[in-house]
PDBQT receptor file of N, H, CA, C and O in Angstrom, charges set to zero:
ATOM      1  N   MET A   1       3.106 -20.616  -1.163  1.00  0.00    +0.000 N 
ATOM      2  CA  MET A   1       2.201 -19.443  -0.831  1.00  0.00    +0.000 C 
ATOM      3  C   MET A   1       2.943 -18.323  -0.314  1.00  0.00    +0.000 C 
ATOM      4  O   MET A   1       3.118 -17.221  -0.834  1.00  0.00    +0.000 OA
ATOM      5  N   ASP A   2       3.450 -18.879   1.048  1.00  0.00    +0.000 N 
ATOM      6  H   ASP A   2       3.308 -19.774   1.470  1.00  0.00    +0.000 HD
ATOM      7  CA  ASP A   2       4.087 -17.586   1.471  1.00  0.00    +0.000 C 
ATOM      8  C   ASP A   2       5.139 -16.740   1.025  1.00  0.00    +0.000 C 
ATOM      9  O   ASP A   2       5.479 -15.708   1.604  1.00  0.00    +0.000 OA
ATOM     10  N   ILE A   3       5.718 -17.254  -0.153  1.00  0.00    +0.000 N 
ATOM     11  H   ILE A   3       5.442 -18.092  -0.624  1.00  0.00    +0.000 HD
ATOM     12  CA  ILE A   3       6.744 -16.577  -0.828  1.00  0.00    +0.000 C 
ATOM     13  C   ILE A   3       6.225 -15.441  -1.643  1.00  0.00    +0.000 C 
ATOM     14  O   ILE A   3       6.687 -14.308  -1.779  1.00  0.00    +0.000 OA
ATOM     15  N   LEU A   4       5.033 -16.060  -2.218  1.00  0.00    +0.000 N 
ATOM     16  H   LEU A   4       4.657 -16.980  -2.108  1.00  0.00    +0.000 HD
ATOM     17  CA  LEU A   4       3.972 -14.951  -2.836  1.00  0.00    +0.000 C 
ATOM     18  C   LEU A   4       3.339 -13.852  -2.114  1.00  0.00    +0.000 C 
ATOM     19  O   LEU A   4       2.896 -12.866  -2.703  1.00  0.00    +0.000 OA
ATOM     20  N   ARG A   5       3.288 -14.004  -0.849  1.00  0.00    +0.000 N 
ATOM     21  H   ARG A   5       3.647 -14.805  -0.371  1.00  0.00    +0.000 HD
ATOM     22  CA  ARG A   5       2.496 -13.246  -0.176  1.00  0.00    +0.000 C 
ATOM     23  C   ARG A   5       3.809 -12.308   0.838  1.00  0.00    +0.000 C 
ATOM     24  O   ARG A   5       3.563 -11.392   1.622  1.00  0.00    +0.000 OA
ATOM     25  N   LEU A   6       4.791 -12.718   0.605  1.00  0.00    +0.000 N 
ATOM     26  H   LEU A   6       4.991 -13.462  -0.032  1.00  0.00    +0.000 HD
ATOM     27  CA  LEU A   6       6.159 -11.855   1.334  1.00  0.00    +0.000 C 
ATOM     28  C   LEU A   6       6.523 -11.166   0.140  1.00  0.00    +0.000 C 
ATOM     29  O   LEU A   6       6.959 -10.078   0.517  1.00  0.00    +0.000 OA
ATOM     30  N   ILE A   7       6.580 -11.243  -1.311  1.00  0.00    +0.000 N 
ATOM     31  H   ILE A   7       6.225 -12.127  -1.616  1.00  0.00    +0.000 HD
ATOM     32  CA  ILE A   7       6.541 -10.593  -2.272  1.00  0.00    +0.000 C 
ATOM     33  C   ILE A   7       5.675  -9.802  -2.554  1.00  0.00    +0.000 C 
ATOM     34  O   ILE A   7       6.134  -9.104  -3.458  1.00  0.00    +0.000 OA
ATOM     35  N   ALA A   8       4.456  -9.425  -2.260  1.00  0.00    +0.000 N 
ATOM     36  H   ALA A   8       4.083  -9.992  -1.526  1.00  0.00    +0.000 HD
ATOM     37  CA  ALA A   8       3.493  -8.998  -2.021  1.00  0.00    +0.000 C 
ATOM     38  C   ALA A   8       3.571  -7.840  -0.957  1.00  0.00    +0.000 C 
ATOM     39  O   ALA A   8       3.318  -6.645  -1.110  1.00  0.00    +0.000 OA
ATOM     40  N   ALA A   9       3.932  -8.426   0.010  1.00  0.00    +0.000 N 
ATOM     41  H   ALA A   9       4.137  -9.396   0.135  1.00  0.00    +0.000 HD
ATOM     42  CA  ALA A   9       4.214  -7.445   1.303  1.00  0.00    +0.000 C 
ATOM     43  C   ALA A   9       5.501  -6.222   1.154  1.00  0.00    +0.000 C 
ATOM     44  O   ALA A   9       5.588  -5.078   1.602  1.00  0.00    +0.000 OA
ATOM     45  N   ILE A  10       6.279  -6.929   0.440  1.00  0.00    +0.000 N 
ATOM     46  H   ILE A  10       6.209  -7.858   0.076  1.00  0.00    +0.000 HD
ATOM     47  CA  ILE A  10       7.608  -6.252  -0.057  1.00  0.00    +0.000 C 
ATOM     48  C   ILE A  10       7.047  -4.858  -0.871  1.00  0.00    +0.000 C 
ATOM     49  O   ILE A  10       7.243  -3.669  -0.620  1.00  0.00    +0.000 OA
ATOM     50  N   LEU A  11       6.429  -5.381  -1.723  1.00  0.00    +0.000 N 
ATOM     51  H   LEU A  11       6.270  -6.347  -1.926  1.00  0.00    +0.000 HD
ATOM     52  CA  LEU A  11       5.875  -4.119  -3.012  1.00  0.00    +0.000 C 
ATOM     53  C   LEU A  11       4.843  -3.493  -2.735  1.00  0.00    +0.000 C 
ATOM     54  O   LEU A  11       4.760  -2.318  -3.094  1.00  0.00    +0.000 OA
ATOM     55  N   LEU A  12       3.769  -4.119  -2.016  1.00  0.00    +0.000 N 
ATOM     56  H   LEU A  12       3.836  -5.073  -1.725  1.00  0.00    +0.000 HD
ATOM     57  CA  LEU A  12       2.562  -3.582  -1.238  1.00  0.00    +0.000 C 
ATOM     58  C   LEU A  12       2.162  -3.754  -0.360  1.00  0.00    +0.000 C 
ATOM     59  O   LEU A  12       1.062  -4.302  -0.413  1.00  0.00    +0.000 OA
ATOM     60  N   PRO A  13       2.657  -3.468   0.895  1.00  0.00    +0.000 N 
ATOM     61  CA  PRO A  13       2.620  -4.106   2.424  1.00  0.00    +0.000 C 
ATOM     62  C   PRO A  13       1.191  -4.672   2.258  1.00  0.00    +0.000 C 
ATOM     63  O   PRO A  13       1.033  -5.891   2.192  1.00  0.00    +0.000 OA
ATOM     64  N   PRO A  14      -0.093  -3.622   2.173  1.00  0.00    +0.000 N 
ATOM     65  CA  PRO A  14      -1.516  -4.042   2.841  1.00  0.00    +0.000 C 
ATOM     66  C   PRO A  14      -2.079  -5.144   1.679  1.00  0.00    +0.000 C 
ATOM     67  O   PRO A  14      -3.129  -5.699   2.002  1.00  0.00    +0.000 OA
ATOM     68  N   LEU A  15      -1.569  -5.485   0.508  1.00  0.00    +0.000 N 
ATOM     69  H   LEU A  15      -0.717  -5.034   0.245  1.00  0.00    +0.000 HD
ATOM     70  CA  LEU A  15      -1.874  -6.533  -0.208  1.00  0.00    +0.000 C 
ATOM     71  C   LEU A  15      -1.415  -7.738   0.431  1.00  0.00    +0.000 C 
ATOM     72  O   LEU A  15      -2.163  -8.715   0.470  1.00  0.00    +0.000 OA
ATOM     73  N   GLY A  16      -0.207  -7.773   0.960  1.00  0.00    +0.000 N 
ATOM     74  H   GLY A  16       0.400  -6.980   0.928  1.00  0.00    +0.000 HD
ATOM     75  CA  GLY A  16       0.613  -8.914   1.581  1.00  0.00    +0.000 C 
ATOM     76  C   GLY A  16      -0.561  -9.326   2.439  1.00  0.00    +0.000 C 
ATOM     77  O   GLY A  16      -1.270 -10.306   2.210  1.00  0.00    +0.000 OA
ATOM     78  N   VAL A  17      -0.713  -8.398   3.554  1.00  0.00    +0.000 N 
ATOM     79  H   VAL A  17      -0.137  -7.602   3.740  1.00  0.00    +0.000 HD
ATOM     80  CA  VAL A  17      -1.492  -8.760   4.674  1.00  0.00    +0.000 C 
ATOM     81  C   VAL A  17      -3.225  -8.660   4.285  1.00  0.00    +0.000 C 
ATOM     82  O   VAL A  17      -3.896  -9.076   5.230  1.00  0.00    +0.000 OA
ATOM     83  N   PHE A  18      -3.892  -8.289   3.335  1.00  0.00    +0.000 N 
ATOM     84  H   PHE A  18      -3.347  -7.951   2.567  1.00  0.00    +0.000 HD
ATOM     85  CA  PHE A  18      -5.276  -8.640   2.852  1.00  0.00    +0.000 C 
ATOM     86  C   PHE A  18      -5.036  -9.852   2.210  1.00  0.00    +0.000 C 
ATOM     87  O   PHE A  18      -6.199 -10.254   2.204  1.00  0.00    +0.000 OA
ATOM     88  N   LEU A  19      -4.238 -10.963   1.524  1.00  0.00    +0.000 N 
ATOM     89  H   LEU A  19      -3.293 -10.635   1.528  1.00  0.00    +0.000 HD
ATOM     90  CA  LEU A  19      -3.931 -12.140   1.148  1.00  0.00    +0.000 C 
ATOM     91  C   LEU A  19      -4.275 -12.977   2.417  1.00  0.00    +0.000 C 
ATOM     92  O   LEU A  19      -5.151 -13.825   2.585  1.00  0.00    +0.000 OA
ATOM     93  N   GLN A  20      -3.305 -12.475   3.275  1.00  0.00    +0.000 N 
ATOM     94  H   GLN A  20      -2.593 -11.785   3.139  1.00  0.00    +0.000 HD
ATOM     95  CA  GLN A  20      -3.107 -13.426   4.547  1.00  0.00    +0.000 C 
ATOM     96  C   GLN A  20      -4.450 -13.307   5.700  1.00  0.00    +0.000 C 
ATOM     97  O   GLN A  20      -4.713 -14.241   6.456  1.00  0.00    +0.000 OA
ATOM     98  N   VAL A  21      -5.028 -12.346   5.692  1.00  0.00    +0.000 N 
ATOM     99  H   VAL A  21      -4.815 -11.587   5.078  1.00  0.00    +0.000 HD
ATOM    100  CA  VAL A  21      -5.943 -11.961   7.037  1.00  0.00    +0.000 C 
ATOM    101  C   VAL A  21      -7.157 -11.623   6.293  1.00  0.00    +0.000 C 
ATOM    102  O   VAL A  21      -8.243 -11.973   6.754  1.00  0.00    +0.000 OA
ATOM    103  N   GLY A  22      -7.093 -11.032   5.282  1.00  0.00    +0.000 N 
ATOM    104  H   GLY A  22      -6.211 -10.747   4.908  1.00  0.00    +0.000 HD
ATOM    105  CA  GLY A  22      -8.577 -10.336   4.530  1.00  0.00    +0.000 C 
ATOM    106  C   GLY A  22      -8.910  -8.877   5.411  1.00  0.00    +0.000 C 
ATOM    107  O   GLY A  22      -8.007  -8.418   6.111  1.00  0.00    +0.000 OA
ATOM    108  N   LEU A  23     -10.113  -8.245   5.349  1.00  0.00    +0.000 N 
ATOM    109  H   LEU A  23     -10.847  -8.617   4.780  1.00  0.00    +0.000 HD
ATOM    110  CA  LEU A  23     -10.073  -7.272   5.642  1.00  0.00    +0.000 C 
ATOM    111  C   LEU A  23     -10.266  -7.176   7.223  1.00  0.00    +0.000 C 
ATOM    112  O   LEU A  23     -11.318  -6.634   7.561  1.00  0.00    +0.000 OA
ATOM    113  N   SER A  24      -9.710  -7.464   7.900  1.00  0.00    +0.000 N 
ATOM    114  H   SER A  24      -8.855  -7.904   7.626  1.00  0.00    +0.000 HD
ATOM    115  CA  SER A  24      -9.625  -7.350   9.231  1.00  0.00    +0.000 C 
ATOM    116  C   SER A  24      -9.097  -6.285   9.876  1.00  0.00    +0.000 C 
ATOM    117  O   SER A  24      -8.731  -5.343   9.173  1.00  0.00    +0.000 OA
ATOM    118  N   GLY A  25      -8.938  -6.193  11.350  1.00  0.00    +0.000 N 
ATOM    119  H   GLY A  25      -9.235  -6.958  11.922  1.00  0.00    +0.000 HD
ATOM    120  CA  GLY A  25      -8.191  -4.815  11.353  1.00  0.00    +0.000 C 
ATOM    121  C   GLY A  25      -6.742  -4.922  11.424  1.00  0.00    +0.000 C 
ATOM    122  O   GLY A  25      -6.016  -3.965  11.695  1.00  0.00    +0.000 OA
ATOM    123  N   GLN A  26      -6.319  -6.137  11.170  1.00  0.00    +0.000 N 
ATOM    124  H   GLN A  26      -6.909  -6.915  10.951  1.00  0.00    +0.000 HD
ATOM    125  CA  GLN A  26      -4.566  -5.483  10.707  1.00  0.00    +0.000 C 
ATOM    126  C   GLN A  26      -4.346  -5.231   9.411  1.00  0.00    +0.000 C 
ATOM    127  O   GLN A  26      -3.324  -4.652   9.043  1.00  0.00    +0.000 OA
ATOM    128  N   PHE A  27      -5.354  -5.670   8.518  1.00  0.00    +0.000 N 
ATOM    129  H   PHE A  27      -6.185  -6.140   8.817  1.00  0.00    +0.000 HD
ATOM    130  CA  PHE A  27      -5.342  -5.057   6.942  1.00  0.00    +0.000 C 
ATOM    131  C   PHE A  27      -5.598  -3.283   7.520  1.00  0.00    +0.000 C 
ATOM    132  O   PHE A  27      -4.695  -2.499   7.231  1.00  0.00    +0.000 OA
ATOM    133  N   TRP A  28      -6.561  -2.853   8.144  1.00  0.00    +0.000 N 
ATOM    134  H   TRP A  28      -7.295  -3.490   8.379  1.00  0.00    +0.000 HD
ATOM    135  CA  TRP A  28      -6.658  -1.550   8.189  1.00  0.00    +0.000 C 
ATOM    136  C   TRP A  28      -5.404  -0.903   8.971  1.00  0.00    +0.000 C 
ATOM    137  O   TRP A  28      -5.033   0.208   8.593  1.00  0.00    +0.000 OA
ATOM    138  N   LEU A  29      -4.759  -1.501   9.989  1.00  0.00    +0.000 N 
ATOM    139  H   LEU A  29      -5.060  -2.404  10.296  1.00  0.00    +0.000 HD
ATOM    140  CA  LEU A  29      -3.528  -0.972  10.625  1.00  0.00    +0.000 C 
ATOM    141  C   LEU A  29      -2.632  -0.931   9.868  1.00  0.00    +0.000 C 
ATOM    142  O   LEU A  29      -1.900   0.054   9.969  1.00  0.00    +0.000 OA
ATOM    143  N   ASN A  30      -2.364  -1.779   8.993  1.00  0.00    +0.000 N 
ATOM    144  H   ASN A  30      -2.958  -2.579   8.911  1.00  0.00    +0.000 HD
ATOM    145  CA  ASN A  30      -1.058  -2.057   7.914  1.00  0.00    +0.000 C 
ATOM    146  C   ASN A  30      -1.226  -0.904   6.899  1.00  0.00    +0.000 C 
ATOM    147  O   ASN A  30      -0.313  -0.314   6.321  1.00  0.00    +0.000 OA
ATOM    148  N   LEU A  31      -2.956  -0.622   6.749  1.00  0.00    +0.000 N 
ATOM    149  H   LEU A  31      -3.697  -1.101   7.218  1.00  0.00    +0.000 HD
ATOM    150  CA  LEU A  31      -2.946   0.516   5.841  1.00  0.00    +0.000 C 
ATOM    151  C   LEU A  31      -2.292   1.756   6.133  1.00  0.00    +0.000 C 
ATOM    152  O   LEU A  31      -1.433   2.381   5.510  1.00  0.00    +0.000 OA
ATOM    153  N   VAL A  32      -3.042   2.037   7.504  1.00  0.00    +0.000 N 
ATOM    154  H   VAL A  32      -3.739   1.529   8.010  1.00  0.00    +0.000 HD
ATOM    155  CA  VAL A  32      -2.594   3.322   8.225  1.00  0.00    +0.000 C 
ATOM    156  C   VAL A  32      -0.956   3.367   8.248  1.00  0.00    +0.000 C 
ATOM    157  O   VAL A  32      -0.384   4.423   7.975  1.00  0.00    +0.000 OA
ATOM    158  N   LEU A  33      -0.290   2.293   8.553  1.00  0.00    +0.000 N 
ATOM    159  H   LEU A  33      -0.755   1.436   8.775  1.00  0.00    +0.000 HD
ATOM    160  CA  LEU A  33       1.217   2.385   8.792  1.00  0.00    +0.000 C 
ATOM    161  C   LEU A  33       1.654   2.523   7.559  1.00  0.00    +0.000 C 
ATOM    162  O   LEU A  33       2.660   3.232   7.570  1.00  0.00    +0.000 OA
ATOM    163  N   THR A  34       1.342   2.146   6.413  1.00  0.00    +0.000 N 
ATOM    164  H   THR A  34       0.524   1.570   6.405  1.00  0.00    +0.000 HD
ATOM    165  CA  THR A  34       1.877   2.221   4.970  1.00  0.00    +0.000 C 
ATOM    166  C   THR A  34       1.743   3.643   4.690  1.00  0.00    +0.000 C 
ATOM    167  O   THR A  34       2.608   4.316   4.130  1.00  0.00    +0.000 OA
ATOM    168  N   LEU A  35       0.242   4.214   5.244  1.00  0.00    +0.000 N 
ATOM    169  H   LEU A  35      -0.461   3.668   5.699  1.00  0.00    +0.000 HD
ATOM    170  CA  LEU A  35       0.185   5.824   4.804  1.00  0.00    +0.000 C 
ATOM    171  C   LEU A  35       1.480   6.851   5.510  1.00  0.00    +0.000 C 
ATOM    172  O   LEU A  35       1.977   7.852   4.995  1.00  0.00    +0.000 OA
ATOM    173  N   PHE A  36       1.779   6.285   6.714  1.00  0.00    +0.000 N 
ATOM    174  H   PHE A  36       1.375   5.471   7.132  1.00  0.00    +0.000 HD
ATOM    175  CA  PHE A  36       2.773   7.213   7.555  1.00  0.00    +0.000 C 
ATOM    176  C   PHE A  36       3.910   6.780   6.937  1.00  0.00    +0.000 C 
ATOM    177  O   PHE A  36       4.760   7.670   6.950  1.00  0.00    +0.000 OA
ATOM    178  N   GLY A  37       4.260   5.817   6.422  1.00  0.00    +0.000 N 
ATOM    179  H   GLY A  37       3.569   5.094   6.412  1.00  0.00    +0.000 HD
ATOM    180  CA  GLY A  37       5.768   5.520   6.263  1.00  0.00    +0.000 C 
ATOM    181  C   GLY A  37       5.955   4.068   5.804  1.00  0.00    +0.000 C 
ATOM    182  O   GLY A  37       5.554   3.189   6.566  1.00  0.00    +0.000 OA
ATOM    183  N   TYR A  38       6.582   3.686   4.516  1.00  0.00    +0.000 N 
ATOM    184  H   TYR A  38       6.908   4.400   3.897  1.00  0.00    +0.000 HD
ATOM    185  CA  TYR A  38       6.518   2.707   3.797  1.00  0.00    +0.000 C 
ATOM    186  C   TYR A  38       7.192   1.368   4.431  1.00  0.00    +0.000 C 
ATOM    187  O   TYR A  38       6.844   0.222   4.147  1.00  0.00    +0.000 OA
ATOM    188  N   ILE A  39       8.289   1.750   5.403  1.00  0.00    +0.000 N 
ATOM    189  H   ILE A  39       8.572   2.681   5.634  1.00  0.00    +0.000 HD
ATOM    190  CA  ILE A  39       8.892   0.679   6.098  1.00  0.00    +0.000 C 
ATOM    191  C   ILE A  39       8.356   0.169   7.322  1.00  0.00    +0.000 C 
ATOM    192  O   ILE A  39       8.589  -1.003   7.616  1.00  0.00    +0.000 OA
ATOM    193  N   PRO A  40       7.524   1.048   8.237  1.00  0.00    +0.000 N 
ATOM    194  CA  PRO A  40       7.190   0.464   9.185  1.00  0.00    +0.000 C 
ATOM    195  C   PRO A  40       5.645  -0.750   8.342  1.00  0.00    +0.000 C 
ATOM    196  O   PRO A  40       5.268  -1.822   8.816  1.00  0.00    +0.000 OA
ATOM    197  N   GLY A  41       5.183  -0.176   7.267  1.00  0.00    +0.000 N 
ATOM    198  H   GLY A  41       5.489   0.694   6.882  1.00  0.00    +0.000 HD
ATOM    199  CA  GLY A  41       4.013  -0.951   6.632  1.00  0.00    +0.000 C 
ATOM    200  C   GLY A  41       4.427  -2.361   6.310  1.00  0.00    +0.000 C 
ATOM    201  O   GLY A  41       3.698  -3.330   6.521  1.00  0.00    +0.000 OA
ATOM    202  N   ILE A  42       6.032  -2.451   5.618  1.00  0.00    +0.000 N 
ATOM    203  H   ILE A  42       6.625  -1.663   5.447  1.00  0.00    +0.000 HD
ATOM    204  CA  ILE A  42       6.501  -3.607   5.399  1.00  0.00    +0.000 C 
ATOM    205  C   ILE A  42       6.946  -4.518   6.711  1.00  0.00    +0.000 C 
ATOM    206  O   ILE A  42       6.683  -5.720   6.695  1.00  0.00    +0.000 OA
ATOM    207  N   ILE A  43       7.499  -4.037   7.637  1.00  0.00    +0.000 N 
ATOM    208  H   ILE A  43       7.712  -3.060   7.650  1.00  0.00    +0.000 HD
ATOM    209  CA  ILE A  43       7.719  -4.740   8.634  1.00  0.00    +0.000 C 
ATOM    210  C   ILE A  43       6.145  -5.314   9.329  1.00  0.00    +0.000 C 
ATOM    211  O   ILE A  43       6.058  -6.492   9.678  1.00  0.00    +0.000 OA
ATOM    212  N   HIS A  44       5.266  -4.611   9.441  1.00  0.00    +0.000 N 
ATOM    213  H   HIS A  44       5.336  -3.655   9.157  1.00  0.00    +0.000 HD
ATOM    214  CA  HIS A  44       4.125  -5.110   9.790  1.00  0.00    +0.000 C 
ATOM    215  C   HIS A  44       3.703  -6.378   8.940  1.00  0.00    +0.000 C 
ATOM    216  O   HIS A  44       3.635  -7.580   9.196  1.00  0.00    +0.000 OA
ATOM    217  N   ALA A  45       3.425  -5.534   7.723  1.00  0.00    +0.000 N 
ATOM    218  H   ALA A  45       3.480  -4.558   7.516  1.00  0.00    +0.000 HD
ATOM    219  CA  ALA A  45       3.035  -6.995   6.885  1.00  0.00    +0.000 C 
ATOM    220  C   ALA A  45       3.887  -8.310   6.842  1.00  0.00    +0.000 C 
ATOM    221  O   ALA A  45       3.419  -9.419   6.581  1.00  0.00    +0.000 OA
ATOM    222  N   VAL A  46       5.007  -8.081   7.089  1.00  0.00    +0.000 N 
ATOM    223  H   VAL A  46       5.387  -7.180   7.300  1.00  0.00    +0.000 HD
ATOM    224  CA  VAL A  46       6.153  -9.064   7.401  1.00  0.00    +0.000 C 
ATOM    225  C   VAL A  46       5.653  -9.807   8.361  1.00  0.00    +0.000 C 
ATOM    226  O   VAL A  46       5.239 -10.949   8.163  1.00  0.00    +0.000 OA
ATOM    227  N   TRP A  47       5.648  -9.299   9.339  1.00  0.00    +0.000 N 
ATOM    228  H   TRP A  47       5.985  -8.371   9.500  1.00  0.00    +0.000 HD
ATOM    229  CA  TRP A  47       5.521  -9.914  10.804  1.00  0.00    +0.000 C 
ATOM    230  C   TRP A  47       4.077 -10.629  10.830  1.00  0.00    +0.000 C 
ATOM    231  O   TRP A  47       3.937 -11.792  11.208  1.00  0.00    +0.000 OA
ATOM    232  N   ILE A  48       2.892  -9.713  10.335  1.00  0.00    +0.000 N 
ATOM    233  H   ILE A  48       3.006  -8.769  10.028  1.00  0.00    +0.000 HD
ATOM    234  CA  ILE A  48       1.905 -10.821  10.058  1.00  0.00    +0.000 C 
ATOM    235  C   ILE A  48       1.994 -12.174   9.181  1.00  0.00    +0.000 C 
ATOM    236  O   ILE A  48       1.381 -13.149   9.617  1.00  0.00    +0.000 OA
ATOM    237  N   ILE A  49       2.557 -12.272   8.239  1.00  0.00    +0.000 N 
ATOM    238  H   ILE A  49       3.054 -11.480   7.885  1.00  0.00    +0.000 HD
ATOM    239  CA  ILE A  49       2.880 -13.146   7.447  1.00  0.00    +0.000 C 
ATOM    240  C   ILE A  49       3.474 -14.115   8.255  1.00  0.00    +0.000 C 
ATOM    241  O   ILE A  49       3.018 -15.259   8.263  1.00  0.00    +0.000 OA
ATOM    242  N   LEU A  50       4.056 -13.924   8.668  1.00  0.00    +0.000 N 
ATOM    243  H   LEU A  50       4.426 -12.996   8.662  1.00  0.00    +0.000 HD
ATOM    244  CA  LEU A  50       5.393 -14.891   9.181  1.00  0.00    +0.000 C 
ATOM    245  C   LEU A  50       4.570 -15.559  10.355  1.00  0.00    +0.000 C 
ATOM    246  O   LEU A  50       4.583 -16.788  10.424  1.00  0.00    +0.000 OA
ATOM    247  N   LYS A  51       3.808 -14.774  11.347  1.00  0.00    +0.000 N 
ATOM    248  H   LYS A  51       3.798 -13.776  11.292  1.00  0.00    +0.000 HD
ATOM    249  CA  LYS A  51       3.331 -15.094  12.415  1.00  0.00    +0.000 C 
ATOM    250  C   LYS A  51       2.545 -16.300  12.263  1.00  0.00    +0.000 C 
ATOM    251  O   LYS A  51       2.626 -17.308  12.966  1.00  0.00    +0.000 OA
ATOM    252  N   ARG A  52       1.639 -16.064  11.100  1.00  0.00    +0.000 N 
ATOM    253  H   ARG A  52       1.574 -15.245  10.529  1.00  0.00    +0.000 HD
ATOM    254  CA  ARG A  52       0.900 -17.066  10.966  1.00  0.00    +0.000 C 
ATOM    255  C   ARG A  52       0.973 -18.184  10.389  1.00  0.00    +0.000 C 
ATOM    256  O   ARG A  52       0.031 -18.974  10.454  1.00  0.00    +0.000 OA
TER     257      ARG A  52
């Protein structure tokens, strides 16, 4: 299942975080990071997925 989350995190970072943690603070943080820059959103999403 982590493989699918990582693919989602690369294509659409907030989706990958949502699949991992739901609508928590990490999701909203990732959404803001993705809006400011796509690469920071990807890095944060991959970090969240691999951390848990």
